[in-house]
py3Dmol code that shows the C-alpha trace and the ligand (Angstrom):
import py3Dmol

protein = """\
ATOM      1  CA  MET A   1     -12.172  28.451  77.089  1.00  0.00           C
ATOM      2  CA  ALA A   2      -8.941  26.598  77.838  1.00  0.00           C
ATOM      3  CA  VAL A   3      -5.790  27.880  76.105  1.00  0.00           C
ATOM      4  CA  VAL A   4      -3.024  25.370  75.444  1.00  0.00           C
ATOM      5  CA  LEU A   5       0.540  26.668  75.406  1.00  0.00           C
ATOM      6  CA  ILE A   6       3.261  24.695  73.711  1.00  0.00           C
ATOM      7  CA  THR A   7       6.876  25.458  72.900  1.00  0.00           C
ATOM      8  CA  PRO A   8       7.662  25.386  69.171  1.00  0.00           C
ATOM      9  CA  PRO A   9      11.170  25.711  67.694  1.00  0.00           C
ATOM     10  CA  GLY A  10      12.779  28.875  68.987  1.00  0.00           C
ATOM     11  CA  GLY A  11      11.681  28.170  72.532  1.00  0.00           C
ATOM     12  CA  THR A  12       8.976  30.819  72.793  1.00  0.00           C
ATOM     13  CA  ALA A  13       5.604  29.722  74.125  1.00  0.00           C
ATOM     14  CA  SER A  14       2.907  30.197  71.551  1.00  0.00           C
ATOM     15  CA  LEU A  15      -0.825  29.708  71.340  1.00  0.00           C
ATOM     16  CA  ALA A  16      -1.918  26.354  69.919  1.00  0.00           C
ATOM     17  CA  THR A  17      -4.170  28.314  67.597  1.00  0.00           C
ATOM     18  CA  GLU A  18      -1.075  29.525  65.722  1.00  0.00           C
ATOM     19  CA  GLY A  19      -0.738  26.059  64.238  1.00  0.00           C
ATOM     20  CA  TRP A  20       1.332  24.069  66.703  1.00  0.00           C
ATOM     21  CA  THR A  21      -0.115  21.067  68.508  1.00  0.00           C
ATOM     22  CA  GLN A  22       1.453  18.656  70.925  1.00  0.00           C
ATOM     23  CA  THR A  23       1.469  14.934  70.087  1.00  0.00           C
ATOM     24  CA  PRO A  24       2.953  11.979  72.021  1.00  0.00           C
ATOM     25  CA  GLN A  25       5.799  12.049  69.466  1.00  0.00           C
ATOM     26  CA  GLY A  26       6.588  15.744  69.900  1.00  0.00           C
ATOM     27  CA  PRO A  27       5.282  19.098  68.621  1.00  0.00           C
ATOM     28  CA  LEU A  28       3.594  19.110  65.244  1.00  0.00           C
ATOM     29  CA  GLY A  29       3.832  22.344  63.268  1.00  0.00           C
ATOM     30  CA  PRO A  30       2.392  23.829  60.074  1.00  0.00           C
ATOM     31  CA  ALA A  31       5.416  22.728  58.013  1.00  0.00           C
ATOM     32  CA  ASP A  32       4.945  19.124  59.200  1.00  0.00           C
ATOM     33  CA  ARG A  33       1.317  19.178  58.066  1.00  0.00           C
ATOM     34  CA  ASP A  34       2.299  20.843  54.798  1.00  0.00           C
ATOM     35  CA  LEU A  35       4.763  18.036  54.118  1.00  0.00           C
ATOM     36  CA  LEU A  36       2.044  15.404  54.509  1.00  0.00           C
ATOM     37  CA  VAL A  37      -0.288  17.369  52.237  1.00  0.00           C
ATOM     38  CA  LYS A  38       2.415  17.800  49.582  1.00  0.00           C
ATOM     39  CA  VAL A  39       3.323  14.113  49.588  1.00  0.00           C
ATOM     40  CA  ARG A  40      -0.332  13.202  49.218  1.00  0.00           C
ATOM     41  CA  LEU A  41      -0.720  15.726  46.372  1.00  0.00           C
ATOM     42  CA  ALA A  42       2.365  14.317  44.644  1.00  0.00           C
ATOM     43  CA  GLY A  43       0.780  10.879  44.662  1.00  0.00           C
ATOM     44  CA  LEU A  44      -2.510  12.211  43.345  1.00  0.00           C
ATOM     45  CA  TRP A  45      -0.950  13.347  40.083  1.00  0.00           C
ATOM     46  CA  GLU A  46       2.175  11.203  39.742  1.00  0.00           C
ATOM     47  CA  ILE A  47       0.378   7.874  40.078  1.00  0.00           C
ATOM     48  CA  PRO A  48      -1.939   8.500  37.085  1.00  0.00           C
ATOM     49  CA  SER A  49       0.816  10.308  35.135  1.00  0.00           C
ATOM     50  CA  GLY A  50       3.292   7.485  35.718  1.00  0.00           C
ATOM     51  CA  GLN A  51       0.686   4.986  34.581  1.00  0.00           C
ATOM     52  CA  GLN A  52      -0.094   7.076  31.506  1.00  0.00           C
ATOM     53  CA  ALA A  53       3.594   7.392  30.582  1.00  0.00           C
ATOM     54  CA  GLN A  54       3.871   3.604  30.363  1.00  0.00           C
ATOM     55  CA  GLN A  55       1.238   3.655  27.618  1.00  0.00           C
ATOM     56  CA  ARG A  56       1.920   6.926  25.783  1.00  0.00           C
ATOM     57  CA  ALA A  57       5.685   7.441  25.912  1.00  0.00           C
ATOM     58  CA  VAL A  58       7.770   6.368  22.941  1.00  0.00           C
ATOM     59  CA  SER A  59      11.068   6.093  24.821  1.00  0.00           C
ATOM     60  CA  LYS A  60      11.638   2.824  26.669  1.00  0.00           C
ATOM     61  CA  ARG A  61      13.405   4.728  29.431  1.00  0.00           C
ATOM     62  CA  VAL A  62      10.524   7.171  29.918  1.00  0.00           C
ATOM     63  CA  LYS A  63       8.136   4.202  30.188  1.00  0.00           C
ATOM     64  CA  GLU A  64      10.386   2.663  32.870  1.00  0.00           C
ATOM     65  CA  VAL A  65      10.596   5.956  34.743  1.00  0.00           C
ATOM     66  CA  GLY A  66       6.800   6.228  34.647  1.00  0.00           C
ATOM     67  CA  MET A  67       6.529   2.752  36.152  1.00  0.00           C
ATOM     68  CA  HIS A  68       8.945   3.600  38.993  1.00  0.00           C
ATOM     69  CA  LEU A  69       7.148   6.863  39.771  1.00  0.00           C
ATOM     70  CA  MET A  70       3.802   5.091  39.898  1.00  0.00           C
ATOM     71  CA  THR A  71       4.888   2.199  42.115  1.00  0.00           C
ATOM     72  CA  ASP A  72       6.901   4.403  44.518  1.00  0.00           C
ATOM     73  CA  HIS A  73       3.996   6.799  44.972  1.00  0.00           C
ATOM     74  CA  LEU A  74       1.517   3.980  45.502  1.00  0.00           C
ATOM     75  CA  LYS A  75       3.618   2.898  48.506  1.00  0.00           C
ATOM     76  CA  LEU A  76       4.301   6.423  49.734  1.00  0.00           C
ATOM     77  CA  ASP A  77       0.638   7.296  49.462  1.00  0.00           C
ATOM     78  CA  GLU A  78      -0.295   4.406  51.743  1.00  0.00           C
ATOM     79  CA  GLU A  79       2.292   5.585  54.263  1.00  0.00           C
ATOM     80  CA  VAL A  80       1.244   9.223  54.211  1.00  0.00           C
ATOM     81  CA  ARG A  81      -2.424   8.367  54.676  1.00  0.00           C
ATOM     82  CA  ALA A  82      -1.600   6.155  57.670  1.00  0.00           C
ATOM     83  CA  LEU A  83       0.628   8.837  59.220  1.00  0.00           C
ATOM     84  CA  ALA A  84      -1.896  11.618  58.613  1.00  0.00           C
ATOM     85  CA  ALA A  85      -4.611   9.552  60.292  1.00  0.00           C
ATOM     86  CA  LYS A  86      -2.345   9.034  63.312  1.00  0.00           C
ATOM     87  CA  LEU A  87      -1.485  12.737  63.550  1.00  0.00           C
ATOM     88  CA  ASN A  88      -4.983  13.909  62.733  1.00  0.00           C
ATOM     89  CA  VAL A  89      -3.927  15.847  59.630  1.00  0.00           C
ATOM     90  CA  PRO A  90      -6.591  16.265  56.912  1.00  0.00           C
ATOM     91  CA  LEU A  91      -5.388  15.380  53.423  1.00  0.00           C
ATOM     92  CA  PRO A  92      -6.654  16.450  49.984  1.00  0.00           C
ATOM     93  CA  SER A  93      -8.431  13.984  47.746  1.00  0.00           C
ATOM     94  CA  GLN A  94      -7.785  15.760  44.440  1.00  0.00           C
ATOM     95  CA  PRO A  95      -4.715  17.199  42.716  1.00  0.00           C
ATOM     96  CA  ASN A  96      -4.281  20.957  43.153  1.00  0.00           C
ATOM     97  CA  THR A  97      -4.886  23.505  40.374  1.00  0.00           C
ATOM     98  CA  ASP A  98      -1.302  23.371  39.049  1.00  0.00           C
ATOM     99  CA  GLN A  99      -1.305  19.601  38.960  1.00  0.00           C
ATOM    100  CA  GLN A 100      -4.663  19.494  37.197  1.00  0.00           C
ATOM    101  CA  SER A 101      -3.236  21.821  34.555  1.00  0.00           C
ATOM    102  CA  TRP A 102      -0.186  19.569  34.086  1.00  0.00           C
ATOM    103  CA  ILE A 103      -2.420  16.504  33.771  1.00  0.00           C
ATOM    104  CA  ALA A 104      -4.483  18.342  31.145  1.00  0.00           C
ATOM    105  CA  GLN A 105      -1.345  19.358  29.213  1.00  0.00           C
ATOM    106  CA  LEU A 106      -0.144  15.757  29.151  1.00  0.00           C
ATOM    107  CA  ALA A 107      -3.552  14.543  28.012  1.00  0.00           C
ATOM    108  CA  ALA A 108      -3.625  17.123  25.205  1.00  0.00           C
ATOM    109  CA  VAL A 109      -0.248  16.339  23.659  1.00  0.00           C
ATOM    110  CA  ASN A 110       0.185  13.577  21.060  1.00  0.00           C
ATOM    111  CA  ALA A 111       1.727  10.312  22.175  1.00  0.00           C
ATOM    112  CA  GLY A 112       5.365  10.043  21.137  1.00  0.00           C
ATOM    113  CA  ALA A 113       8.473  12.198  21.392  1.00  0.00           C
ATOM    114  CA  GLU A 114       6.540  15.351  22.225  1.00  0.00           C
ATOM    115  CA  TYR A 115       4.818  13.566  25.096  1.00  0.00           C
ATOM    116  CA  ASP A 116       8.167  12.255  26.396  1.00  0.00           C
ATOM    117  CA  LEU A 117       9.630  15.764  26.503  1.00  0.00           C
ATOM    118  CA  LEU A 118       6.614  17.298  28.226  1.00  0.00           C
ATOM    119  CA  PHE A 119       6.322  14.474  30.754  1.00  0.00           C
ATOM    120  CA  THR A 120       9.990  14.770  31.687  1.00  0.00           C
ATOM    121  CA  ARG A 121       9.914  18.572  31.910  1.00  0.00           C
ATOM    122  CA  LEU A 122       6.777  18.835  34.045  1.00  0.00           C
ATOM    123  CA  LEU A 123       7.726  16.011  36.394  1.00  0.00           C
ATOM    124  CA  ARG A 124      11.312  17.182  36.828  1.00  0.00           C
ATOM    125  CA  GLN A 125      10.235  20.758  37.604  1.00  0.00           C
ATOM    126  CA  ALA A 126       7.645  19.581  40.141  1.00  0.00           C
ATOM    127  CA  HIS A 127      10.160  17.346  41.927  1.00  0.00           C
ATOM    128  CA  GLY A 128      12.707  20.163  42.162  1.00  0.00           C
ATOM    129  CA  LYS A 129      10.110  22.374  43.787  1.00  0.00           C
ATOM    130  CA  VAL A 130       8.916  19.847  46.375  1.00  0.00           C
ATOM    131  CA  PHE A 131      12.453  18.717  47.208  1.00  0.00           C
ATOM    132  CA  THR A 132      13.266  21.943  49.059  1.00  0.00           C
ATOM    133  CA  VAL A 133      10.096  21.598  51.150  1.00  0.00           C
ATOM    134  CA  VAL A 134      10.673  18.002  52.251  1.00  0.00           C
ATOM    135  CA  ALA A 135      14.375  18.635  52.898  1.00  0.00           C
ATOM    136  CA  ALA A 136      13.576  21.632  55.125  1.00  0.00           C
ATOM    137  CA  VAL A 137      11.118  19.579  57.183  1.00  0.00           C
ATOM    138  CA  ARG A 138      13.600  16.693  57.442  1.00  0.00           C
ATOM    139  CA  ALA A 139      16.204  19.152  58.748  1.00  0.00           C
ATOM    140  CA  GLY A 140      14.051  20.934  61.294  1.00  0.00           C
ATOM    141  CA  THR A 141      10.991  18.953  62.357  1.00  0.00           C
ATOM    142  CA  ARG A 142      10.486  18.394  66.092  1.00  0.00           C
ATOM    143  CA  ASN A 143       8.180  15.442  65.550  1.00  0.00           C
ATOM    144  CA  ASP A 144       9.566  11.910  65.892  1.00  0.00           C
ATOM    145  CA  LEU A 145       7.021  10.426  63.470  1.00  0.00           C
ATOM    146  CA  VAL A 146       7.424  13.091  60.812  1.00  0.00           C
ATOM    147  CA  ARG A 147      11.251  12.911  60.826  1.00  0.00           C
ATOM    148  CA  PRO A 148      11.638   9.368  59.392  1.00  0.00           C
ATOM    149  CA  PHE A 149       8.793   9.981  56.992  1.00  0.00           C
ATOM    150  CA  ALA A 150      10.415  13.218  55.764  1.00  0.00           C
ATOM    151  CA  GLN A 151      13.652  11.305  55.272  1.00  0.00           C
ATOM    152  CA  ARG A 152      11.874   8.712  53.175  1.00  0.00           C
ATOM    153  CA  ALA A 153      10.201  11.493  51.164  1.00  0.00           C
ATOM    154  CA  VAL A 154      13.579  13.180  50.554  1.00  0.00           C
ATOM    155  CA  GLU A 155      14.978   9.878  49.288  1.00  0.00           C
ATOM    156  CA  VAL A 156      12.008   9.233  46.987  1.00  0.00           C
ATOM    157  CA  VAL A 157      12.011  12.751  45.543  1.00  0.00           C
ATOM    158  CA  MET A 158      15.769  12.591  44.945  1.00  0.00           C
ATOM    159  CA  LYS A 159      15.398   9.167  43.327  1.00  0.00           C
ATOM    160  CA  HIS A 160      12.680  10.486  41.010  1.00  0.00           C
ATOM    161  CA  MET A 161      14.721  13.542  39.993  1.00  0.00           C
ATOM    162  CA  THR A 162      17.618  11.220  39.154  1.00  0.00           C
ATOM    163  CA  LEU A 163      15.371   8.851  37.195  1.00  0.00           C
ATOM    164  CA  LEU A 164      13.851  11.706  35.208  1.00  0.00           C
ATOM    165  CA  GLU A 165      17.318  13.045  34.418  1.00  0.00           C
ATOM    166  CA  SER A 166      18.410   9.567  33.305  1.00  0.00           C
ATOM    167  CA  THR A 167      16.113   9.919  30.284  1.00  0.00           C
ATOM    168  CA  GLY A 168      18.501  12.506  28.836  1.00  0.00           C
ATOM    169  CA  LEU A 169      15.501  14.727  28.097  1.00  0.00           C
ATOM    170  CA  VAL A 170      15.822  17.288  30.897  1.00  0.00           C
ATOM    171  CA  ASN A 171      16.685  20.796  29.724  1.00  0.00           C
ATOM    172  CA  TYR A 172      18.427  22.202  32.792  1.00  0.00           C
ATOM    173  CA  SER A 173      18.302  25.770  31.510  1.00  0.00           C
ATOM    174  CA  THR A 174      14.512  25.774  31.898  1.00  0.00           C
ATOM    175  CA  LEU A 175      14.606  24.793  35.590  1.00  0.00           C
ATOM    176  CA  PRO A 176      14.145  27.471  38.265  1.00  0.00           C
ATOM    177  CA  GLU A 177      17.474  28.947  39.323  1.00  0.00           C
ATOM    178  CA  PRO A 178      18.829  27.943  42.745  1.00  0.00           C
ATOM    179  CA  PRO A 179      18.532  30.596  45.465  1.00  0.00           C
ATOM    180  CA  ARG A 180      21.267  33.208  45.580  1.00  0.00           C
ATOM    181  CA  ALA A 181      24.179  32.034  47.718  1.00  0.00           C
ATOM    182  CA  LEU A 182      23.996  33.516  51.212  1.00  0.00           C
ATOM    183  CA  ALA A 183      27.717  34.270  51.335  1.00  0.00           C
ATOM    184  CA  THR A 184      27.546  36.139  48.036  1.00  0.00           C
ATOM    185  CA  ALA A 185      24.549  38.139  49.195  1.00  0.00           C
ATOM    186  CA  ARG A 186      26.308  39.022  52.452  1.00  0.00           C
ATOM    187  CA  HIS A 187      29.435  40.043  50.583  1.00  0.00           C
ATOM    188  CA  SER A 188      27.432  42.276  48.274  1.00  0.00           C
ATOM    189  CA  ARG A 189      25.682  43.943  51.212  1.00  0.00           C
ATOM    190  CA  TRP A 190      28.997  44.568  52.922  1.00  0.00           C
ATOM    191  CA  ARG A 191      30.546  46.028  49.798  1.00  0.00           C
ATOM    192  CA  ARG A 192      27.495  48.206  49.160  1.00  0.00           C
ATOM    193  CA  SER A 193      27.354  49.598  52.672  1.00  0.00           C
ATOM    194  CA  SER A 194      31.055  50.125  53.299  1.00  0.00           C
ATOM    195  CA  TRP A 195      32.440  50.771  49.878  1.00  0.00           C
ATOM    196  CA  SER A 196      30.348  51.444  46.826  1.00  0.00           C
ATOM    197  CA  THR A 197      28.311  54.191  48.510  1.00  0.00           C
ATOM    198  CA  ARG A 198      31.457  56.272  48.945  1.00  0.00           C
ATOM    199  CA  PRO A 199      32.377  58.785  46.218  1.00  0.00           C
ATOM    200  CA  ARG A 200      34.792  57.149  43.740  1.00  0.00           C
ATOM    201  CA  ALA A 201      37.438  59.823  44.220  1.00  0.00           C
ATOM    202  CA  SER A 202      37.603  59.133  47.969  1.00  0.00           C
ATOM    203  CA  ARG A 203      38.215  55.366  47.616  1.00  0.00           C
ATOM    204  CA  PRO A 204      41.791  54.371  48.427  1.00  0.00           C
ATOM    205  CA  ALA A 205      43.467  52.652  45.482  1.00  0.00           C
ATOM    206  CA  ALA A 206      44.818  49.801  47.634  1.00  0.00           C
ATOM    207  CA  ARG A 207      41.303  48.819  48.687  1.00  0.00           C
ATOM    208  CA  THR A 208      40.379  47.593  45.210  1.00  0.00           C
ATOM    209  CA  ARG A 209      43.457  45.425  45.041  1.00  0.00           C
ATOM    210  CA  CYS A 210      42.990  43.670  48.387  1.00  0.00           C
ATOM    211  CA  CYS A 211      39.274  42.970  48.121  1.00  0.00           C
ATOM    212  CA  SER A 212      39.235  39.358  46.939  1.00  0.00           C
ATOM    213  CA  PRO A 213      36.264  37.921  44.987  1.00  0.00           C
ATOM    214  CA  GLY A 214      35.409  35.483  47.804  1.00  0.00           C
ATOM    215  CA  PRO A 215      33.195  36.269  50.794  1.00  0.00           C
ATOM    216  CA  PRO A 216      34.793  38.630  53.318  1.00  0.00           C
ATOM    217  CA  THR A 217      35.936  37.401  56.690  1.00  0.00           C
ATOM    218  CA  TRP A 218      36.816  39.414  59.767  1.00  0.00           C
ATOM    219  CA  SER A 219      40.516  38.904  59.079  1.00  0.00           C
ATOM    220  CA  SER A 220      40.207  39.893  55.393  1.00  0.00           C
ATOM    221  CA  ARG A 221      38.260  43.033  56.354  1.00  0.00           C
ATOM    222  CA  ALA A 222      40.928  43.977  58.886  1.00  0.00           C
ATOM    223  CA  ARG A 223      43.630  43.363  56.275  1.00  0.00           C
ATOM    224  CA  CYS A 224      41.759  45.540  53.782  1.00  0.00           C
ATOM    225  CA  SER A 225      41.384  48.329  56.341  1.00  0.00           C
ATOM    226  CA  ARG A 226      45.066  48.226  57.285  1.00  0.00           C
ATOM    227  CA  ARG A 227      46.141  48.372  53.623  1.00  0.00           C
ATOM    228  CA  ALA A 228      43.687  51.150  52.899  1.00  0.00           C
ATOM    229  CA  ARG A 229      45.015  53.229  55.814  1.00  0.00           C
ATOM    230  CA  SER A 230      48.622  52.746  54.715  1.00  0.00           C
ATOM    231  CA  ALA A 231      47.974  53.383  50.987  1.00  0.00           C
ATOM    232  CA  PRO A 232      48.808  56.814  49.591  1.00  0.00           C
ATOM    233  CA  SER A 233      45.677  58.766  48.765  1.00  0.00           C
ATOM    234  CA  ARG A 234      44.909  59.757  45.170  1.00  0.00           C
ATOM    235  CA  SER A 235      45.520  63.312  44.150  1.00  0.00           C
TER     236      SER A 235
END
"""
ligand_1 = """\
1
FE2
Fe 7.718 11.537 42.695
"""
view = py3Dmol.view(width=600, height=400)
view.addModel(protein, "pdb")
view.setStyle({"model": 0}, {"cartoon": {"style": "trace"}})
view.addModel(ligand_1, "xyz")
view.setStyle({"model": 1}, {"stick": {}})
view.zoomTo()
view.show()
């Protein structure tokens, strides 16, 4: 059996069976395929939901947003199917389990204000989730066909988030929290390992004063150390 070796991001040769394939437009990885699948899935539930919103929403703005979502995804769906055929990526033909549940929730609620709120909440949450995926592929893909498509997907998802927010019905406190800032996490690790594990009585008083709330840098750490060494120790 022939084994094909390609070089994915990171530069290490890997077996094609791990999910990377070579195409005339560059390597195609699992995240590239996932992007195409997610864009197709988005169309499979947003096209009918956008169409439904035009009939069941009470707010004029929600009806307009539904129309934009439907027409944008009709176009994007054509593009993703053409690209997937070119790259030999199989696509789903039905919404996934989550999307089917959202469609059922929308079908179950009465037309009117309650429908408007649910439509906006479900669609806004779904767009926030998929945005991170398409943005990551746009940033890192090695494939020359996927890159412009990922860019277009980023633009469409961002446009739809903005449209949904323009209804004035989005409750931001119910959205998933953004990931913890890397700098904050690093700062906390540094403080835990070099400071908070020490017995309180042994901590120099000057150290607490010079440790600023921002992320530490090499120069700020050195400054802290110098001040700590020169500070009088507690009795
Ligand atoms: Fe969308």
